C-alpha positions as CSV (number, residue, x, y, z in Angstrom):
1,M,20.3,7.4,-10.8
2,A,16.9,7.5,-9.7
3,F,14.6,9.9,-10.9
4,L,13.7,10.9,-7.6
5,D,16.3,10.4,-5.0
6,I,15.5,10.6,-1.3
7,E,18.9,10.0,1.3
8,H,19.2,9.8,4.8
9,L,16.2,12.0,5.0
10,E,15.2,13.1,9.3
11,K,12.5,15.2,10.4
12,A,12.0,15.6,13.9
13,F,9.8,18.3,16.0
14,G,11.5,18.8,18.9
15,I,12.5,15.5,20.7
16,L,10.5,13.8,18.9
17,R,11.7,12.1,15.7
18,V,9.5,11.2,13.1
19,V,11.6,10.3,10.0
20,K,14.7,8.4,10.8
21,D,17.4,7.9,8.1
22,F,14.7,7.4,5.3
23,N,16.1,6.1,2.0
24,L,14.4,5.8,-1.2
25,G,15.2,5.7,-5.1
26,I,12.4,5.9,-7.6
27,Q,12.1,5.9,-11.3
28,K,10.7,8.2,-13.7
29,G,6.9,7.0,-14.2
30,E,7.4,4.7,-11.4
31,F,3.9,4.7,-8.7
32,V,5.5,4.0,-5.6
33,S,2.8,3.6,-2.3
34,L,3.9,4.6,1.5
35,L,2.3,2.1,3.5
36,G,1.6,2.4,7.3
37,P,-0.5,3.2,10.1
38,S,-0.9,6.6,11.6
39,G,2.2,8.4,12.9
40,C,4.5,6.2,11.1
41,G,5.9,9.4,9.2
42,K,4.8,8.4,5.6
43,T,2.9,12.4,5.6
44,T,5.7,13.8,6.4
45,V,8.4,12.6,3.9
46,L,5.5,13.6,1.6
47,R,5.9,16.8,2.6
48,M,9.4,17.3,2.8
49,V,9.2,16.1,-0.6
50,A,7.1,18.6,-1.4
51,G,8.6,21.1,0.3
52,F,6.2,22.0,2.9
53,E,8.2,21.1,5.7
54,T,12.2,21.3,6.0
55,P,14.4,18.2,7.1
56,N,16.6,18.5,9.6
57,S,19.1,16.2,7.1
58,G,19.3,14.2,3.7
59,A,18.9,14.9,0.4
60,I,15.9,15.1,-2.1
61,R,17.2,15.4,-5.8
62,I,14.6,15.7,-8.6
63,D,16.4,14.2,-12.1
64,G,19.7,14.7,-10.5
65,K,19.0,18.6,-8.7
66,D,19.1,18.9,-5.1
67,V,15.4,20.8,-3.9
68,V,16.1,20.3,-0.4
69,N,16.8,24.2,-0.2
70,Q,13.8,25.1,-3.1
71,R,10.5,26.5,-2.3
72,P,7.1,24.5,-3.3
73,N,6.7,26.4,-6.2
74,Q,10.1,25.7,-7.6
75,R,9.8,22.2,-7.2
76,N,7.5,21.3,-10.3
77,I,5.9,19.2,-8.0
78,G,1.7,18.2,-8.2
79,M,-0.5,17.7,-5.0
80,V,-3.3,16.0,-4.2
81,F,-4.7,16.5,-0.8
82,Q,-7.2,14.3,1.5
83,A,-9.4,17.2,1.7
84,Y,-9.3,18.3,-1.8
85,A,-8.6,21.9,-1.1
86,L,-10.7,23.5,-4.4
87,F,-11.4,26.9,-4.0
88,P,-15.1,26.9,-3.6
89,N,-15.7,30.3,-5.2
90,L,-14.0,29.2,-8.9
91,T,-15.5,26.8,-11.1
92,V,-13.8,23.6,-12.2
93,A,-12.5,24.9,-15.1
94,Q,-10.8,28.1,-13.1
95,N,-10.0,25.5,-10.7
96,V,-8.4,23.3,-13.1
97,G,-6.6,26.3,-14.8
98,F,-5.4,27.9,-11.8
99,G,-1.8,27.0,-11.7
100,L,-1.4,27.7,-15.5
101,K,-2.6,31.1,-14.8
102,I,-0.1,31.3,-11.8
103,K,3.2,30.3,-14.4
104,G,1.7,33.0,-16.4
105,V,0.4,30.7,-19.3
106,G,-1.8,32.7,-22.0
107,R,-5.5,32.1,-22.2
108,A,-5.5,30.4,-24.8
109,D,-3.0,27.8,-23.9
110,Q,-5.0,27.4,-20.7
111,D,-8.0,27.3,-22.1
112,I,-6.8,24.0,-24.3
113,R,-4.8,22.3,-21.3
114,V,-7.8,22.9,-19.3
115,A,-10.1,21.1,-22.1
116,E,-7.4,18.3,-22.3
117,M,-7.3,17.8,-18.3
118,L,-11.2,17.4,-18.1
119,R,-11.1,15.0,-20.4
120,L,-8.6,12.9,-19.0
121,I,-10.5,12.9,-16.1
122,G,-13.9,12.1,-17.8
123,L,-15.8,15.3,-16.7
124,P,-15.4,17.3,-20.4
125,D,-18.9,18.9,-19.8
126,L,-18.7,20.2,-16.2
127,G,-16.2,22.8,-16.3
128,N,-18.7,25.4,-15.6
129,R,-19.8,24.2,-12.4
130,Y,-18.9,24.8,-9.2
131,P,-17.3,22.7,-6.3
132,F,-20.5,21.7,-4.3
133,Q,-22.3,21.1,-7.3
134,L,-19.8,18.2,-7.5
135,S,-19.8,14.7,-6.2
136,G,-16.9,13.9,-3.6
137,G,-15.4,11.6,-6.4
138,Q,-15.9,14.2,-9.1
139,Q,-14.3,16.8,-6.7
140,Q,-11.2,14.3,-6.2
141,R,-10.5,13.9,-9.9
142,V,-11.0,18.2,-10.3
143,A,-8.1,18.0,-7.8
144,L,-6.3,15.9,-9.7
145,A,-6.4,17.6,-12.7
146,R,-5.6,20.7,-11.1
147,A,-2.5,19.3,-9.8
148,L,-1.8,17.4,-13.6
149,A,-2.3,20.6,-15.3
150,V,1.3,21.9,-14.8
151,K,2.9,19.1,-16.4
152,P,4.7,18.2,-12.9
153,S,7.9,16.5,-12.8
154,V,6.6,14.4,-9.6
155,L,2.8,13.5,-8.4
156,L,2.4,13.7,-4.5
157,L,-1.2,11.9,-3.6
158,D,-1.6,12.3,0.2
159,E,-4.5,10.0,1.1
160,P,-6.8,11.5,-1.6
161,L,-9.5,8.4,-1.6
162,S,-9.7,8.6,2.2
163,A,-13.1,10.4,2.7
164,L,-15.3,8.4,-0.5
165,D,-17.0,5.7,0.4
166,A,-15.5,2.2,-0.2
167,K,-17.4,1.7,-3.9
168,I,-16.0,5.0,-5.1
169,R,-12.6,4.3,-3.9
170,V,-11.8,1.3,-6.0
171,S,-13.1,2.9,-9.0
172,L,-11.1,5.9,-8.7
173,R,-7.9,4.3,-6.9
174,T,-8.1,2.4,-10.8
175,E,-8.6,5.5,-12.5
176,I,-5.8,7.4,-11.3
177,R,-3.6,4.6,-11.7
178,E,-4.5,4.3,-15.4
179,I,-4.0,8.3,-15.7
180,Q,-0.5,7.8,-14.1
181,Q,0.5,5.2,-16.4
182,K,-1.0,7.7,-19.4
183,L,0.8,10.1,-18.8
184,G,4.1,7.9,-17.2
185,I,4.7,10.8,-14.5
186,T,6.5,9.5,-11.4
187,T,4.2,9.3,-8.3
188,I,4.5,8.8,-4.6
189,F,0.8,7.9,-2.8
190,V,0.6,7.9,0.6
191,T,-1.8,5.7,2.1
192,H,-2.8,3.5,5.1
193,D,-5.2,1.1,3.3
194,Q,-2.8,-2.1,2.3
195,E,-5.5,-3.4,-0.4
196,E,-4.8,0.1,-2.0
197,A,-1.4,0.1,-1.7
198,L,-1.3,-4.0,-3.0
199,S,-3.4,-3.0,-5.9
200,I,-2.2,0.0,-7.5
201,S,1.5,0.0,-6.8
202,D,4.9,-0.6,-8.9
203,R,6.7,-1.0,-5.4
204,I,5.4,-0.3,-1.6
205,V,7.1,1.2,1.2
206,V,6.0,-0.1,4.3
207,M,6.9,2.3,7.3
208,N,6.5,2.3,10.9
209,G,8.1,4.2,13.6
210,G,9.8,7.0,11.1
211,I,11.6,4.3,9.1
212,A,10.8,1.9,6.0
213,E,10.8,-1.6,7.3
214,Q,10.7,-3.1,3.8
215,V,10.5,-1.8,-0.3
216,G,9.5,-4.2,-2.2
217,A,7.1,-5.1,-5.0
218,P,3.1,-5.9,-3.9
219,F,4.0,-9.7,-4.6
220,E,7.0,-9.7,-2.2
221,I,5.6,-7.7,0.8
222,Y,3.0,-9.8,0.4
223,N,4.2,-13.0,0.4
224,R,8.1,-12.5,1.7
225,P,7.5,-10.3,4.7
226,N,10.7,-9.6,6.3
227,T,9.7,-8.3,9.8
228,K,6.9,-9.3,11.9
229,F,5.5,-5.8,11.4
230,V,5.4,-5.9,7.8
231,A,4.0,-10.1,8.0
232,N,1.3,-8.6,10.6
233,F,0.4,-5.0,8.7
234,V,0.0,-6.2,5.4
235,G,-3.0,-8.9,5.0
236,T,-4.2,-11.4,7.8
237,L,-2.0,-13.9,8.8
238,N,-2.1,-17.0,10.7
239,T,0.7,-17.2,13.5
240,F,1.9,-20.7,14.6
241,D,4.3,-21.8,17.3
242,A,7.4,-23.9,16.4
243,A,10.1,-25.9,18.4
244,V,13.6,-26.2,15.9
245,L,14.8,-29.7,15.5
246,D,17.6,-29.2,13.4
247,P,18.5,-25.3,12.2
248,A,21.1,-26.6,9.0
249,A,18.0,-28.7,7.6
250,G,15.1,-26.3,8.2
251,R,13.6,-28.8,10.3
252,V,11.0,-27.9,12.8
253,S,8.3,-29.4,14.8
254,L,4.9,-28.0,14.9
255,A,2.4,-29.5,17.3
256,G,4.2,-32.9,17.1
257,T,4.4,-32.7,13.5
258,E,7.8,-32.8,11.9
259,I,8.1,-30.3,8.8
260,T,11.2,-29.1,6.5
261,L,11.2,-25.4,5.5
262,P,12.5,-24.2,2.1
263,Q,15.4,-22.6,4.1
264,P,17.8,-23.2,6.9
265,L,17.4,-21.5,10.1
266,V,19.4,-18.9,11.9
267,S,18.0,-20.3,15.3
268,L,19.8,-23.1,17.5
269,T,18.4,-26.2,18.2
270,G,15.5,-26.1,20.7
271,D,14.6,-22.4,20.0
272,R,10.8,-21.7,19.5
273,I,9.9,-19.6,16.5
274,A,7.4,-18.0,15.1
275,L,5.4,-19.6,11.7
276,A,3.0,-18.0,9.9
277,L,0.7,-18.7,6.9
278,R,-1.9,-16.9,4.9
279,P,-5.2,-17.7,5.0
280,E,-5.4,-18.5,1.0
281,A,-2.1,-21.0,2.0
282,L,-4.8,-23.2,4.4
283,H,-6.8,-25.8,2.9
284,L,-9.7,-28.0,4.4
285,G,-9.3,-31.5,3.8
286,R,-5.9,-33.0,2.0
287,F,-4.8,-31.8,-1.7
288,E,-2.2,-32.6,-3.9
289,G,0.8,-30.6,-2.7
290,R,0.2,-29.9,0.3
291,E,1.9,-32.4,2.0
292,V,1.4,-31.2,6.0
293,V,-2.2,-32.2,7.2
294,L,-3.0,-31.0,11.0
295,P,-5.8,-32.0,12.5
296,G,-8.2,-29.2,13.5
297,V,-11.5,-28.4,14.9
298,I,-13.9,-25.7,12.9
299,T,-15.1,-22.4,15.6
300,D,-16.6,-20.2,13.2
301,V,-17.9,-19.9,9.7
302,H,-18.7,-16.4,8.0
303,F,-20.3,-16.5,4.1
304,L,-18.8,-13.9,2.1
305,G,-20.5,-14.5,-1.1
306,S,-17.7,-15.8,-3.9
307,V,-15.6,-17.0,-0.4
308,I,-16.0,-18.6,2.5
309,R,-14.2,-17.7,5.7
310,V,-13.5,-20.7,8.4
311,R,-11.6,-20.1,11.5
312,A,-9.9,-23.4,13.1
313,D,-8.4,-24.5,16.1
314,V,-5.2,-26.1,14.3
315,A,-1.9,-26.7,16.6
316,G,-2.7,-25.0,19.5
317,A,-3.8,-21.7,17.1
318,S,-6.5,-19.9,16.1
319,V,-6.6,-20.0,12.4
320,A,-8.2,-18.1,10.1
321,L,-8.5,-20.0,5.9
322,D,-10.5,-19.4,2.8
323,T,-12.3,-21.3,0.6
324,F,-14.2,-21.1,-2.5
325,N,-18.2,-21.3,-2.3
326,R,-19.5,-24.0,-4.3
327,A,-23.4,-24.2,-4.3
328,D,-23.1,-27.7,-4.1
329,T,-21.0,-27.8,-1.4
330,P,-22.3,-26.5,1.8
331,P,-19.4,-25.2,4.2
332,P,-18.9,-26.9,7.3
333,P,-21.1,-27.0,10.4
334,V,-19.0,-25.4,13.6
335,G,-17.7,-27.5,16.2
336,A,-16.5,-30.2,13.4
337,A,-13.5,-31.6,13.4
338,A,-11.6,-31.5,10.0
339,E,-8.4,-31.7,8.4
340,V,-6.4,-28.9,7.3
341,S,-3.3,-29.0,5.0
342,F,-0.8,-26.4,3.1
343,S,3.0,-26.7,2.2
344,A,5.6,-25.9,3.9
345,A,7.1,-23.8,1.5
346,D,4.1,-21.5,2.1
347,L,5.2,-20.7,5.7
348,I,6.4,-17.4,6.7
349,V,9.5,-17.5,8.9
350,L,8.7,-14.4,11.4
351,G,11.7,-12.5,12.2
352,G,12.3,-8.7,14.1
């Protein structure tokens, strides 16, 4: 049995169903991200787990106990909000210890726990400062320490990094993951940023229209998307139109080139299907192990430092591919003819 078990969760606001038959089991100590665009229902799921929203139906069990009818303060959950929500009139130490004070923890034990939390977030000497004297990243660390101080069973993070600049986001998400692993706390992280979810999650739940489109490890979500939505939402995607020649054998025709896919198709002979490739699966020129070679024309080149993003017209589609920067090899000029190669095993058949 999962430590945090969500079954058949439903939530509607008026006639608008924002969460539809949502099911998810999270193991103790697991870090799971809810990933999706605005309005997909991910924050509503988080708020129902926290107790800030009441589901229309379904069950939420923590360590085997149904908590749907419990108030937020009865669920032993720590939550970190997007907007920090620190008390401006309290010092950093008082903010971190606020939950302990509410729980009636003695002053001496409060002080020990607060000091422990400030060391954990790397701010051991800032306990006497006020929130306005901290940077945004420091304030979010304090919010995290406050949530963890009460030793919650589950940690909920509602887009905690979205208000920070890009460099701070990268460093802080790494710190959050390290702290989560050190404490072994079961965590749900809500984000619309695919890079965040891919980089720190044990599993990702990709949500769309109130449902979980796919649940899986980052590697699986990125490389083997189950639906068109997941394929397009997670990462950059190149799509091709192909004709089915032999569905049982997985044979298709892409711009006149016959390709055998690694799996049979459910389509019928003569059907058109959509195939996709990630930019890193495409290569300029011929390479060993890249048995499919298609002619193309370079249409755009973007120098990104260690990587060069090239765009080309190939097989009736405009595709992006990545190549490593080499000081002795300049990128191809726009308008140049080129060959693009890839392995049929890297092709993704796009479903619904």
